[in-house]
C-alpha positions in Angstrom: 41.5 -25.8 -5.4 41.3 -21.9 -5.2 39.6 -20.7 -2.1 36.0 -19.2 -2.5 35.2 -15.9 -0.5 32.3 -13.6 -0.5 32.8 -10.2 -2.4 29.8 -7.9 -2.0 29.8 -5.9 -5.3 27.5 -2.8 -4.8 27.9 -0.7 -8.1 25.2 0.4 -10.4 24.7 0.3 -14.0 23.4 3.2 -15.9 19.9 3.9 -14.8 19.3 0.4 -13.8 19.8 -2.0 -10.8 22.8 -3.0 -9.1 25.0 -4.7 -11.9 25.5 -7.9 -9.7 26.4 -9.0 -6.2 27.8 -12.4 -6.2 30.0 -15.0 -4.7 33.5 -14.5 -6.4 36.9 -15.8 -6.1 39.2 -13.3 -4.5 41.1 -12.8 -7.8 38.0 -12.8 -10.0 38.4 -10.1 -12.6 34.9 -9.4 -13.8 31.4 -10.3 -12.9 29.9 -13.5 -14.2 27.9 -12.0 -17.0 31.2 -10.4 -18.4 32.9 -13.6 -18.4 32.3 -16.6 -20.9 30.3 -19.5 -19.9 33.4 -21.7 -19.7 35.8 -19.0 -17.8 32.7 -18.6 -15.2 32.8 -22.5 -14.8 36.5 -22.4 -14.2 36.4 -19.5 -11.8 33.8 -21.4 -9.6 35.9 -24.6 -9.9 33.0 -26.4 -11.3 32.3 -28.7 -14.1 29.7 -28.6 -17.2 29.4 -32.4 -17.2 30.1 -33.3 -13.5 29.0 -30.4 -11.4 30.1 -30.3 -8.0 31.2 -33.4 -5.8 29.3 -34.1 -2.7 32.4 -33.4 -0.8 32.7 -29.8 -2.3 29.0 -29.2 -1.9 29.4 -30.0 1.9 32.7 -27.7 2.4 30.9 -24.7 0.6 27.6 -25.3 2.2 29.4 -25.1 5.6 31.2 -22.1 4.5 28.6 -20.0 3.0 25.4 -21.5 4.7 22.0 -22.2 3.4 20.5 -20.7 0.1 17.9 -18.6 2.2 16.7 -15.0 1.9 17.0 -12.9 5.0 13.7 -12.6 6.8 12.2 -10.9 9.6 9.4 -13.5 9.8 6.0 -13.1 11.3 5.9 -10.7 14.3 5.9 -12.6 17.6 2.9 -12.4 19.7 4.9 -11.0 22.6 5.9 -8.0 20.4 2.3 -7.4 19.4 1.4 -7.2 23.1 4.4 -4.8 23.8 3.5 -2.7 21.0 0.0 -2.2 22.3 1.4 -1.2 25.7 3.9 1.2 24.3 1.3 4.1 24.3 1.5 7.4 26.1 -2.0 7.3 26.9 -1.7 3.9 28.3 1.4 5.5 30.3 -0.8 8.2 31.6 -3.6 5.7 32.8 -1.2 3.5 34.4 0.2 6.4 36.5 -3.4 7.4 37.3 -4.2 3.8 38.6 -1.3 3.8 40.8 -2.1 7.2 42.3 -5.7 6.0 42.9 -4.2 3.0 44.8 -1.9 5.0 46.7 -4.8 7.4 48.0 -6.9 4.3 48.9 -9.3 4.6 46.0 -9.1 1.1 45.1 -12.5 1.2 42.7 -11.0 4.0 40.6 -7.5 2.0 40.3 -9.4 -1.2 39.3 -11.7 0.5 36.9 -8.6 2.2 35.1 -6.9 -1.2 34.9 -9.9 -2.7 33.2 -9.9 0.2 30.9 -6.2 -0.5 29.9 -6.9 -4.4 29.5 -9.9 -3.5 27.2 -8.0 -1.0 25.0 -4.8 -3.2 24.8 -6.6 -6.5 24.3 -8.8 -5.0 21.2 -5.5 -3.8 19.6 -3.7 -7.0 20.2 -6.4 -9.3 18.8 -7.3 -6.9 15.8 -3.3 -7.0 14.7 -3.1 -10.6 15.3 -6.0 -11.3 13.2 -4.3 -9.2 10.4 -1.1 -11.1 10.8 -3.0 -14.5 10.4 -4.8 -13.2 7.2 -1.3 -12.3 5.8 0.1 -15.8 6.8 -3.0 -17.3 4.9 -2.0 -15.5 1.8 1.7 -16.6 1.9 2.2 -18.9 -1.1 4.6 -21.7 -0.9 7.7 -21.2 -3.2 9.3 -24.0 -5.2 11.0 -26.3 -2.8 13.3 -28.4 -5.0 15.3 -28.0 -8.2 17.3 -30.3 -10.6 21.3 -30.1 -10.3 24.3 -32.0 -11.6 26.2 -33.6 -8.8 29.2 -35.8 -9.1 27.9 -36.3 -12.8 24.5 -37.4 -12.0 21.1 -35.3 -12.2 19.8 -35.0 -8.7 16.7 -33.2 -7.2 17.7 -31.1 -4.2 16.3 -28.6 -1.8 16.6 -25.0 -2.9 18.3 -24.2 0.4 20.8 -26.8 -0.3 22.4 -24.9 -3.4 25.9 -23.6 -3.2 28.1 -21.3 -5.5 29.2 -23.4 -8.4 26.2 -25.7 -8.6 25.1 -26.5 -11.9 21.2 -26.0 -12.0 18.9 -27.5 -14.8 16.0 -25.3 -15.5 12.6 -26.0 -17.3 9.3 -24.3 -18.1 7.4 -23.2 -14.7 10.5 -23.5 -12.6 11.1 -20.6 -10.2 14.9 -19.5 -10.5 16.2 -20.6 -7.1 19.5 -18.5 -7.2 21.5 -16.0 -9.0 23.0 -17.9 -12.1 25.2 -17.6 -15.2 23.8 -19.4 -18.1 26.0 -21.9 -20.1 23.4 -23.7 -22.1 19.8 -22.4 -23.4 17.1 -23.8 -25.5 14.5 -21.3 -26.5 14.7 -19.9 -23.1 12.6 -16.9 -21.8 11.8 -15.8 -18.3 9.3 -13.6 -16.6 11.5 -10.8 -14.5 8.6 -8.4 -13.7 8.8 -9.0 -10.1 12.5 -8.0 -10.1 12.8 -5.4 -13.0 8.9 -4.2 -13.3 8.9 -5.1 -17.1 6.0 -7.1 -18.1 7.4 -8.6 -21.3 9.2 -11.9 -21.4 13.0 -11.7 -21.5 14.8 -14.0 -24.0 17.9 -15.6 -22.6 21.2 -16.5 -24.3 24.9 -17.5 -23.4 26.7 -14.4 -24.9 29.3 -12.7 -23.1 28.3 -9.0 -22.0 30.4 -5.7 -21.4 31.3 -5.3 -17.7 28.7 -2.4 -16.9 25.6 -4.1 -18.4 22.5 -3.2 -16.2 20.4 -5.9 -14.8 17.6 -5.3 -17.3 20.0 -6.4 -20.2 21.8 -9.1 -18.5 20.4 -11.7 -21.0 22.9 -14.5 -19.9 22.1 -14.3 -16.3 18.8 -15.6 -14.3 17.9 -14.1 -10.9 16.3 -15.6 -7.9 12.5 -15.4 -7.8 11.8 -15.1 -11.4 10.2 -17.8 -13.5 10.9 -19.8 -16.6 8.3 -19.3 -19.2 9.4 -21.1 -22.1 12.4 -23.5 -22.9 15.1 -25.0 -20.9 18.4 -24.0 -19.7 21.6 -24.9 -17.9 23.2 -22.6 -15.4 26.1 -22.2 -12.9 25.1 -20.6 -9.5 27.0 -17.6 -8.8 25.1 -16.1 -5.7 23.0 -17.7 -3.0 20.9 -16.5 -0.3 21.6 -12.9 0.9 24.0 -12.1 -2.1 21.3 -12.8 -4.7 19.5 -9.7 -6.2 16.4 -10.8 -4.2 18.5 -11.1 -0.9 20.2 -7.7 -1.5 16.9 -5.9 -2.0 15.1 -7.9 1.0 18.0 -6.7 3.3 17.8 -3.2 1.9 14.1 -3.4 3.1 14.9 -5.1 6.5 17.6 -2.1 7.2 15.1 0.5 6.0 13.6 2.2 9.4 9.9 2.3 9.5 8.8 5.8 10.6 6.1 6.4 13.2 2.8 6.8 11.7 1.1 10.3 11.6 -1.4 9.2 14.2 1.2 7.9 16.6 3.3 11.1 16.4 0.0 13.2 16.9 -1.3 11.0 19.9 2.3 11.5 21.4 1.9 15.2 21.2 -1.7 15.0 22.7 -0.5 12.9 25.5 2.2 15.7 26.4 -0.3 18.3 26.4 -2.6 16.1 28.8 0.1 15.7 31.1 1.0 19.4 31.2 -2.7 20.4 31.6 -3.2 17.7 34.3 -0.3 18.9 36.4 -1.1 22.5 35.9 -4.7 21.7 37.1 -3.6 19.7 40.1 -1.0 22.2 41.1 -3.4 25.1 40.8 -5.9 23.5 43.2 -3.2 22.5 45.6 -1.6 26.1 45.8 -4.8 28.1 45.6 -6.4 25.8 48.5 -3.3 25.9 50.7 -3.1 29.8 50.5 -7.0 30.0 51.5 -6.0 28.3 54.8 -7.0 24.6 53.8 -4.9 21.6 55.2 -2.1 21.0 52.7 -2.4 17.0 52.8 -6.1 17.5 52.0 -5.4 19.6 49.0 -2.8 17.4 47.8 -5.3 14.6 48.0 -7.8 16.8 46.2 -5.3 17.8 43.6 -4.4 14.2 42.7 -7.9 13.2 42.6 -8.8 15.9 40.1 -5.8 14.9 38.1 -7.0 11.4 37.8 -10.4 12.8 36.9 -8.8 14.7 34.3 -7.4 11.7 32.4 -10.0 10.7 29.8 -10.1 7.0 30.7 -12.4 6.3 27.7 -9.8 7.9 24.9 -7.7 4.5 24.3 -10.7 2.3 24.2 -12.7 4.8 21.9 -9.7 5.3 19.6 -9.0 1.6 19.4 -12.4 0.6 18.5 -12.6 3.3 16.0 -9.4 2.1 14.2 -10.7 -1.7 14.6 -14.0 -0.7 13.1 -12.0 0.9 10.2 -10.3 -2.2 9.7 -13.3 -4.5 9.7 -15.0 -2.1 7.2 -12.1 -2.4 4.9 -11.6 -6.3 5.3 -15.0 -6.6 3.9 -13.8 -4.7 0.9 -11.0 -7.2 0.4 -8.3 -4.8 2.2 -6.3 -6.3 5.0 -4.8 -3.8 7.5 -1.9 -5.2 9.3 -1.8 -2.5 12.1 -4.5 -0.3 13.7 -2.8 3.1 13.0 -2.3 2.3 9.4 -6.1 3.2 8.8 -5.6 6.6 9.8 -2.4 7.0 7.8 -4.1 6.2 4.9 -6.5 9.0 5.3 -3.6 11.6 5.9 -1.8 10.4 2.7 -1.1 13.2 0.1 1.4 11.4 -2.1 0.8 7.9 -3.8 3.7 6.2 -5.5 2.8 3.3 -7.5 4.5 0.7 -9.7 3.2 0.5 -13.4 3.0 -3.4 -14.0 0.0 -5.0 -12.7 -1.1 -2.1 -10.7 -1.9 0.5 -13.3 -2.0 -2.1 -16.0 -3.5 -5.4 -16.5 -0.1 -7.4 -16.6 -1.2 -9.0 -19.7 -0.1 -8.0 -23.1 -2.6 -7.0 -25.7 -2.3 -5.9 -29.5 -2.4 -2.3 -29.5 -1.5 -1.4 -33.2 -1.6 -3.2 -36.5 0.2 -1.7 -39.6 0.0 -3.3 -43.0 0.3 -1.9 -46.6 -0.4 1.7 -46.1 -2.9 1.1 -43.3 -2.9 1.3 -39.7 -5.3 0.2 -36.8 -5.2 1.2 -33.2 -7.3 -1.5 -31.4 -10.3 -0.1 -29.6 -10.5 3.0 -31.8 -12.5 3.7 -35.3 -10.6 2.1 -38.2 -8.8 4.7 -39.8 -9.4 3.1 -43.2 -13.0 1.9 -43.1 -15.4 -0.5 -41.3 -14.3 -3.7 -39.4 -16.1 -5.8 -42.1 -13.8 -4.4 -44.6 -10.9 -4.9 -42.4 -11.6 -8.6 -41.9 -12.2 -9.3 -45.6 -8.7 -7.7 -46.5 -6.5 -10.4 -47.7 -3.2 -9.2 -46.2 -4.9 -8.7 -42.8 -6.5 -12.1 -43.3 -3.0 -13.7 -43.9 -1.6 -11.8 -41.0 -4.2 -13.1 -38.7 -3.7 -16.7 -40.0 0.0 -16.3 -39.2 -0.7 -15.0 -35.7 -2.8 -18.1 -35.2 -0.9 -20.9 -36.7 2.6 -19.5 -35.8 1.8 -19.6 -32.0 1.9 -22.2 -29.5 -0.7 -20.5 -27.0 -4.0 -21.9 -26.1 -6.9 -19.3 -26.5 -8.1 -17.8 -23.2 -5.7 -20.0 -21.1 -3.4 -17.9 -19.1 -1.6 -20.5 -16.8 1.2 -18.1 -16.2 3.6 -19.9 -18.1 2.5 -19.1 -21.6 4.4 -16.3 -23.6 2.5 -13.3 -23.0 2.9 -12.0 -26.7 1.4 -15.3 -28.1 -1.5 -15.2 -25.7 -2.2 -11.7 -26.9 -2.2 -12.6 -30.7 -4.9 -15.5 -29.6 -6.9 -12.9 -27.7 -6.8 -10.6 -30.5 -7.8 -13.2 -33.0 -10.8 -14.1 -31.0 -11.5 -10.4 -30.5 -11.7 -10.0 -34.3 -14.1 -13.0 -34.7 -11.7 -15.6 -35.7 -11.9 -19.1 -34.3 -8.2 -20.3 -33.6 -9.1 -23.9 -32.8 -10.9 -24.3 -36.4 -8.1 -22.6 -38.2 -5.7 -24.9 -36.5 -7.6 -27.9 -37.5 -8.1 -26.9 -41.1 -4.2 -26.1 -41.3 -2.5 -28.7 -39.4 1.2 -28.1 -38.6 3.8 -30.1 -40.2 6.9 -28.4 -39.1 7.9 -25.9 -36.5 11.1 -24.0 -35.9 10.8 -22.6 -32.2 11.9 -18.9 -31.5 15.6 -18.9 -31.0 17.4 -16.0 -29.3 20.0 -15.8 -32.1 17.7 -15.7 -35.2 15.1 -13.9 -33.1 12.0 -15.4 -34.8 9.8 -18.4 -34.9 8.5 -20.4 -38.2 5.7 -23.1 -38.9 4.9 -24.9 -42.0 1.1 -25.7 -42.3 -0.8 -27.7 -44.6 -3.1 -25.8 -46.9 -5.8 -26.8 -49.4 -3.5 -27.1 -52.4 0.0 -26.3 -51.0 1.8 -25.6 -47.9 2.3 -22.3 -46.4 5.4 -21.0 -44.3 4.5 -18.5 -41.5 7.1 -16.7 -39.8 7.0 -14.1 -36.8 9.7 -12.4 -35.1 11.9 -9.1 -34.6 11.5 -6.7 -37.6 15.4 -6.2 -37.7 15.9 -10.0 -38.2 13.0 -11.0 -40.2 13.2 -8.1 -42.9 16.6 -9.5 -44.3 14.7 -12.6 -45.3 11.8 -10.8 -47.0 12.3 -9.9 -50.9 8.7 -9.0 -51.6 5.8 -7.1 -49.9 2.0 -7.0 -50.9 0.8 -3.6 -51.8 -2.6 -2.7 -53.4 -3.4 -6.4 -53.7 -0.2 -7.2 -55.7 3.2 -8.6 -54.6 6.0 -6.2 -55.2 9.8 -5.8 -54.5 10.3 -5.0 -51.0 12.0 -1.5 -51.8 10.6 0.4 -48.9 12.3 -1.2 -45.9 13.4 2.1 -44.6 9.9 3.4 -44.4 8.9 0.5 -42.6 11.8 0.7 -40.2 10.7 4.2 -39.1 7.4 2.9 -38.4 8.8 0.3 -36.0 10.9 2.9 -34.2 7.7 5.2 -34.0 5.9 2.3 -32.3 9.1 1.6 -30.1 9.3 5.3 -28.8 5.6 5.0 -27.8 6.6 2.2 -25.7 5.0 -0.7 -27.7 6.7 -4.0 -28.3 6.6 -5.0 -32.0 6.4 -8.2 -34.0 6.7 -8.5 -37.8 5.0 -11.2 -39.9 5.9 -12.6 -43.2 4.8 -15.8 -45.2 5.2 -18.0 -48.3 3.7 -20.8 -50.1 5.5 -23.9 -51.5 4.6 -27.1 -53.2 6.4 -29.3 -50.7 7.9 -29.1 -47.2 11.2 -27.4 -47.4 14.3 -28.1 -45.5 14.9 -25.9 -42.6 17.6 -24.0 -44.2 15.3 -23.2 -47.0 12.2 -22.0 -45.0 13.3 -18.3 -44.6 14.3 -17.8 -48.2 12.1 -15.3 -50.4 9.6 -14.5 -47.8 6.8 -12.0 -48.3 6.6 -9.2 -45.8 2.9 -8.8 -44.4 3.0 -6.2 -41.6 3.8 -5.2 -38.0 1.7 -5.7 -34.7 2.4 -3.5 -31.7 1.8 -4.7 -28.2 1.3 -3.0 -24.8 0.3 -4.1 -21.3 -2.8 -1.9 -21.3 -4.1 0.4 -18.5 -6.9 -1.0 -16.4 -10.1 0.4 -17.2 -11.2 1.3 -13.6 -7.9 3.3 -12.9 -8.5 6.5 -14.7 -11.9 7.2 -12.7 -10.0 6.6 -9.5 -7.0 8.8 -10.5 -9.8 11.5 -11.1 -11.0 11.0 -7.5 -7.5 11.2 -5.9 -7.2 14.7 -7.9 -10.3 16.0 -6.3 -9.1 14.8 -3.0 -5.9 16.6 -3.4 -3.7 13.5 -3.6 -1.0 13.4 -6.1 -0.2 10.0 -7.8 3.2 9.2 -9.0 4.3 6.3 -11.3 7.8 4.9 -10.2 8.7 1.9 -12.6 11.7 0.1 -13.7 10.0 -0.1 -17.3 10.8 1.8 -20.4 10.1 5.5 -20.5 8.0 5.2 -23.7 5.7 2.6 -22.2 5.6 4.5 -18.8 4.4 7.7 -20.6 1.8 6.1 -22.6 0.3 4.4 -19.8 0.5 7.4 -17.6 -1.4 9.4 -20.3 -4.1 6.7 -20.7 -4.9 6.5 -16.9 -5.0 10.3 -16.5 -1.6 11.0 -14.8 -0.3 12.9 -17.7 -1.7 15.1 -20.4 -1.0 14.5 -23.9 1.4 17.5 -24.3 3.8 16.5 -21.4 6.3 19.0 -20.1 9.7 17.7 -19.9 10.0 17.9 -16.1 7.0 15.5 -15.6 9.1 12.5 -16.6 12.4 11.6 -15.0 14.6 8.6 -15.8 16.7 6.7 -13.3 19.9 7.8 -14.6 19.2 11.2 -13.5 18.5 10.0 -9.7 22.1 8.6 -9.4 23.3 11.0 -6.5 19.9 11.7 -5.0 20.7 10.1 -1.6 23.6 12.6 -1.1 21.8 15.7 -2.6 20.7 18.0 0.5 18.6 20.4 -1.5 14.8 20.3 -0.7 13.9 19.8 -4.5 17.0 18.6 -6.4 16.3 19.2 -10.1 12.6 19.9 -9.6 11.8 16.2 -8.9 8.9 17.3 -6.7 7.1 18.3 -9.9 7.7 14.9 -11.8 5.0 12.5 -12.2 6.5 9.7 -14.0 10.0 8.0 -12.9 11.1 5.3 -15.4 14.0 2.8 -15.3 14.6 3.3 -11.7 16.1 0.8 -9.2 15.0 -0.2 -5.7 17.4 2.1 -4.3 16.1 5.1 -6.2 12.7 4.3 -5.1 13.7 4.4 -1.6 15.6 7.6 -2.3 12.4 9.2 -3.9 10.2 8.2 -0.9 12.7 9.8 1.5 12.8 13.1 -0.7 8.9 13.4 -0.3 9.0 12.6 3.2 11.7 15.3 3.9 9.5 17.7 2.1 6.5 17.1 4.6 4.4 14.6 2.6 2.7 11.5 3.8 3.7 9.0 1.2 1.9 5.7 0.2 3.6 3.2 -1.9 1.8 0.6 -3.9 3.8 -2.3 -5.2 4.1 -6.2 -5.5 7.4 -7.0 -6.8 10.8 -7.7 -5.0 11.9 -4.4 -6.4 9.4 -2.6 -4.4 10.4 -4.0 -0.9 12.6 -1.3 0.3 10.2 1.6 -0.7 7.3 -0.4 0.8 9.1 -0.4 4.1 10.3 3.2 3.9 7.0 4.8 3.0 4.5 5.9 5.6 2.0 3.3 4.3 3.1 0.5 2.2 0.4 -1.4 0.1 1.0 -4.7 -1.4 -1.2 -7.0 -3.9 -2.2 -10.1 -2.1 -2.7 -12.3 -5.3 0.2 -11.2 -7.6 2.3 -9.5 -4.9 5.5 -11.5 -3.9 5.8 -12.8 -0.3 8.7 -10.3 0.4 6.5 -7.4 -0.5 3.4 -8.6 1.5 5.8 -9.0 4.5 6.9 -5.5 4.7 3.5 -3.9 3.7 1.2 -2.2 6.0 -1.9 -3.0 3.7 -2.7 -6.0 1.6 -5.0 -5.7 -1.3 -6.6 -9.2 -1.5 -8.2 -8.6 -4.8 -5.3 -6.7 -6.4 -7.4 -3.8 -7.5 -6.0 -0.2 -7.5 -9.4 1.1 -6.8 -9.5 -0.6 -3.2 -6.8 2.1 -2.3 -9.2 4.8 -2.8 -11.7 2.9 -0.6 -8.9 2.5 2.1 -8.1 6.2 1.9 -11.7 7.3 2.3 -11.9 5.1 5.3 -8.9 6.5 6.7 -10.1 10.1 6.5 -13.3 9.3 8.0 -11.6 7.5 10.9 -9.6 10.6 11.5 -12.5 12.8 11.3 -14.3 10.6 13.9 -11.1 10.6 16.1 -11.2 14.4 16.1 -14.7 14.5 17.1 -14.4 12.1 19.9 -11.2 13.6 21.3 -13.1 17.2 21.4 -16.1 15.6 23.0 -14.1 13.5 25.7 -11.6 16.4 26.7 -14.5 18.9 26.8 -16.5 16.6 29.3 -13.4 16.0 31.4 -12.8 19.8 31.5 -16.2 20.4 32.8 -15.8 18.0 35.5 -12.4 19.6 36.7 -13.8 23.3 36.5 -17.0 22.3 38.1 -15.3 20.4 41.0 -12.4 23.0 41.4 -14.4 26.1 41.4 -17.1 24.6 43.5 -14.0 23.9 46.1 -12.5 27.3 45.9 -16.0 28.9 46.3 -17.1 26.7 49.2 -20.0 25.6 47.3 -21.5 22.1 47.9 -19.5 19.4 46.0 -21.2 19.0 42.5 -19.3 15.5 42.1 -18.0 13.0 44.1 -14.9 10.7 43.0 -17.1 7.7 42.1 -19.6 9.8 40.4 -16.6 11.2 38.2 -15.7 7.3 37.6 -19.3 6.7 36.5 -19.3 9.7 34.2 -15.8 8.9 32.5 -16.5 5.1 32.2 -20.2 5.3 31.1 -22.0 8.4 29.9 -18.7 9.9 28.3 -17.7 6.5 26.6 -20.7 5.7 24.8 -21.6 8.7 22.9 -17.8 9.0 21.9 -17.6 5.5 20.8 -20.8 6.3 18.7 -18.8 9.1 17.1 -16.0 6.9 16.4 -18.2 4.5 14.4 -19.9 7.2 12.2 -19.5 7.0 8.4 -18.0 10.4 8.2 -18.8 13.4 5.9 -19.9 12.5 2.5 -17.5 15.0 0.8 -14.5 13.7 2.6 -12.7 12.7 -0.6 -13.5 16.1 -2.2 -11.3 17.9 0.8 -7.6 18.3 0.6 -5.4 16.1 2.9 -4.8 17.6 6.2 -1.5 19.2 7.0 0.8 16.4 8.6 2.7 19.0 10.7 -0.3 20.0 12.4 -0.9 18.1 15.8 -4.2 16.1 16.5 -5.8 19.1 18.5 -5.4 22.2 16.5 -5.3 25.5 18.2 -9.0 26.5 17.4 -10.0 22.8 18.5 -8.5 23.4 22.0 -10.3 26.7 21.8 -13.6 25.1 21.1 -12.9 22.3 23.6 -12.5 24.9 26.3 -15.8 26.7 25.2 -17.7 23.5 25.4 -16.2 22.6 28.7 -16.9 26.1 30.0 -20.7 26.0 28.9 -21.0 22.5 30.6 -19.4 23.9 33.8 -21.6 26.9 33.7 -24.7 24.8 33.8 -23.6 22.5 36.4 -22.3 25.6 38.6 -25.4 27.4 37.8 -27.7 24.7 39.2 -25.6 24.3 42.3 -25.8 28.0 43.0 -29.5 27.9 42.2 -30.3 25.1 44.2 -28.0 26.4 47.2 -29.0 30.1 47.4 -32.6 30.1 45.9 -34.1 26.7 46.7 -31.8 26.2 49.8 -31.6 22.5 49.2 -29.4 20.0 51.2 -25.9 19.5 49.9 -26.9 15.8 49.1 -29.7 16.8 46.8 -27.6 19.7 45.3 -25.0 17.1 44.4 -27.5 14.9 42.9 -29.1 17.7 40.9 -25.5 18.7 39.6 -24.6 15.0 38.9 -27.9 14.7 36.7 -27.3 18.0 35.1 -23.7 17.2 34.1 -24.8 13.8 32.6 -27.4 15.4 30.3 -25.1 18.3 29.4 -22.3 15.7 28.5 -25.0 13.7 26.4 -26.2 16.9 24.5 -22.5 17.9 24.2 -22.4 15.4 21.2 -24.5 17.7 19.1 -21.8 20.4 19.3 -19.3 18.2 17.4 -20.4 19.0 13.5 -18.8 21.9 11.9 -20.4 25.1 11.9 -21.4 25.0 8.2 -23.5 21.8 8.7 -27.1 22.0 9.7 -27.9 21.5 13.4 -30.7 19.1 12.7 -29.1 17.2 9.6 -25.6 16.4 9.7 -23.2 13.5 10.2 -23.8 13.1 14.0 -27.6 13.3 13.9 -27.7 10.7 10.9 -25.3 8.4 13.0 -27.8 5.6 14.4 -25.1 4.7 16.9 -25.4 8.1 18.6 -29.1 7.8 19.4 -28.5 4.3 20.6 -25.7 5.5 22.8 -27.7 8.4 24.3 -30.6 5.8 24.9 -28.2 3.5 26.6 -26.5 6.0 28.7 -29.9 7.3 29.9 -31.0 3.9 30.7 -27.9 3.0 32.6 -28.5 6.1 34.6 -32.2 5.4 35.4 -31.1 1.4 36.4 -28.3 2.7 38.7 -30.7 5.2 40.3 -33.3 2.4 41.0 -31.0 -0.2 42.3 -30.1 0.5 46.0 -26.5 -0.9 46.4 -25.5 1.1 43.1 -27.4 4.1 44.4 -25.7 4.1 47.7 -22.3 3.9 46.1 -22.8 6.7 43.9 -24.4 8.8 46.9 -27.8 9.1 44.8 -30.7 10.1 47.3 -34.5 10.0 46.5 -34.9 12.7 44.0 -38.1 14.7 43.7 -39.7 14.6 40.5 -40.4 18.4 40.9 -36.8 19.1 40.4 -36.4 17.2 37.4 -37.6 20.2 35.0 -35.1 22.4 36.4 -32.3 19.8 36.1 -33.3 19.3 32.4 -33.5 23.2 31.8 -29.9 23.6 33.1 -28.7 20.7 31.1 -30.3 22.1 27.9 -28.7 25.4 28.7 -25.3 24.3 28.0 -26.0 23.1 24.5 -28.1 26.3 23.6 -25.2 28.5 25.1 -22.4 26.5 23.0 -24.6 26.8 19.9 -25.0 30.6 20.3 -21.3 31.0 20.7 -20.6 28.7 17.9 -22.6 30.7 15.4 -21.6 34.3 16.7 -20.0 36.4 13.8 -16.3 37.4 14.0 -13.6 35.3 15.7 -15.8 33.1 17.8 -17.8 32.0 15.0 -14.9 31.4 12.8 -13.5 28.9 15.4 -15.8 26.2 14.1 -16.1 27.4 10.5 -15.2 25.1 7.8 -11.9 26.6 6.8 -9.6 24.0 5.6 -7.1 24.9 8.4 -9.6 24.4 11.1 -9.9 20.6 11.4 -7.9 18.3 13.4 -5.1 16.8 11.6 
């Protein structure tokens, strides 16, 4: 027996998918679809009657392994935990904790460790919950299949299949491996998960040319597709990783996932914090040493200030803000698998989406009806009168009767296995006021010739009141040869205008519609099968389309206002793609040529180094594209600085979902492979849910911007206050434990409240932020410094006033500075809105969490003051009420000063203006 070996064929057909990857003999001349059925069986040393023997199955199984698709599987728990620890902010906090222990400040060190544990714990459990939700969505695939083994029919596990096995397929089966058909009986499959086309594909056993694209390989079946009608026998030609599904899955696994924009920006921010912290510490050490102070003492002071400079609350607040975004979206049936994906949604400026099932309903419907010289577009006013006239028209009546009686579908029952065209005919009949059940009872079926891939039409003989009626539906080019008459003006005439009808059919096809022709005749008796199709009367044509979802067009309009481009990337027909794009608002009626691109024009995209090859960045619709070309398009947009989101559900979308900055998969209709690699799962499969997710992502980033500015300005104020007081030989405004109290209590709660805000109402009317800019824009650093200086001036002002004017003790001066800093930092939260917002009515003042945080922080401060052990730990003395007014006055002074600077004309005022380049991105 010839020896089998793997040969990975990775060539591409014209504008379609890989021609085939298969298990082949080393001397195999052609791919299986280009061989006859008998030659394929011979090449794989199998038998149509006997199949493979048990011994041969064992040998091939040992050689080629199990028929399993490569999979990365669920993310292990330890990797989730490790991912939470791989955060630059966590690195900084860890170093700060170590330094605190080195300099005998155990309380500070323990507090920082607690912060690290809280941040890591929240992130870990939120991501774990998302993974559990994904696991719950996984659907169990078909586990067993019928095969011929040693001449007997046997039911075996799908994973046990080997090349050369003879499999038996029936209605409802999921194809377990790539296979060459050797026998078919009215066999049709749904291949939308693989090719993107929603129409059923009729199969046959004819030999095809060697370079036939996958979309036209009608003698092959592919793993993961579903049998809709009929039955068939096929020989397995590829298993496991070598099936089309396996190749696409491996392509997705090999694709490197890029860091999210938030991860990149936090990395940049962390580097800035490290540089600034080292600069502050070094400045304090050097300045103090040259002023004659002890070097070791200044090093300890510098390290203490460096630890104080780290915003310990930042990772906690950022994590909780992202987690809150995840929870809000989960209530909207959107699962976020990773915290950072929330913000990535907000930064997205390009959305690439599949067509079938995403922009469309994934269910065929009647779109156009043509008969005599009349035409009707469903849902539009009749072009030839009122609907009452239509339903009374004898030709239309007969067409409707044909569509109901020559049909095996059950009205309104879509079990996933019914032919979509037949179901569309039943839906249309009900829509037009017909009762299919009653009509079928009144005209019982006496004979049926099922659809055949060779003759390409179906026929039934039904009992009429006085005679029998033959109804036929099928492809126009096949049916027209059997028609010799047509009804025009209510009279039966010779069918001499076939050419005119052929042009009408071609016009519908160019619009992306699938067409079906109808004919009938009346007989006195039931005819023999060979006489059924003679002397038919042509009735007309119906055009079908998978219609656009009604809620998509308004959502596209929202995206346009938000500055987000939506691109259709599909494997479907260009005419169909263009029509749907126009219906949902992606394209205008007069489409420029550069707006639609075919897959055949993208053959060498991967090796094209130009920034915008052939003007692809201006295109809106990409049709007849392969999974590899989808991947290349995503890469092209990313190279040009775009944040790309990809929406998909099929096997063919897996590589692009993995490569995109944010991959979005459907939860109900999506394949397991698509859900596995996606960052976001839409549990309700609604395109509109993406808009909600993007809005939430933008809100989260606005909130992150606000609390980063807030936390850094508060920490900066602490450093400046302590550093300048030390250099000027003033009483210390803050002690180490007081700084810790500020960083972990009074700073964190207002920052957390900012992170929980609902954001600006017009967030979806603003353009996406520039993805190249850091999380802290230059002007935001400027305002952070201004806020920090205003707070520092208040603190140093009260220290100087209390020391030189009131001549109070250092302990009381310290307490006055401490309370002033608490009040100034709490009021600093009202500096966060943009300048164009009203000071009294804005997203901060309308945020109930802000007021709760302020109340909580003040309450904690009062409680700590009144509990002797905590008061002693924080060095809080009995505070005379007479000094409270002075403290409040200096605390309010920082807010007033900041607002005055913010509203100054010129460069200062412009720093917080609403310019689009201002905000953090």
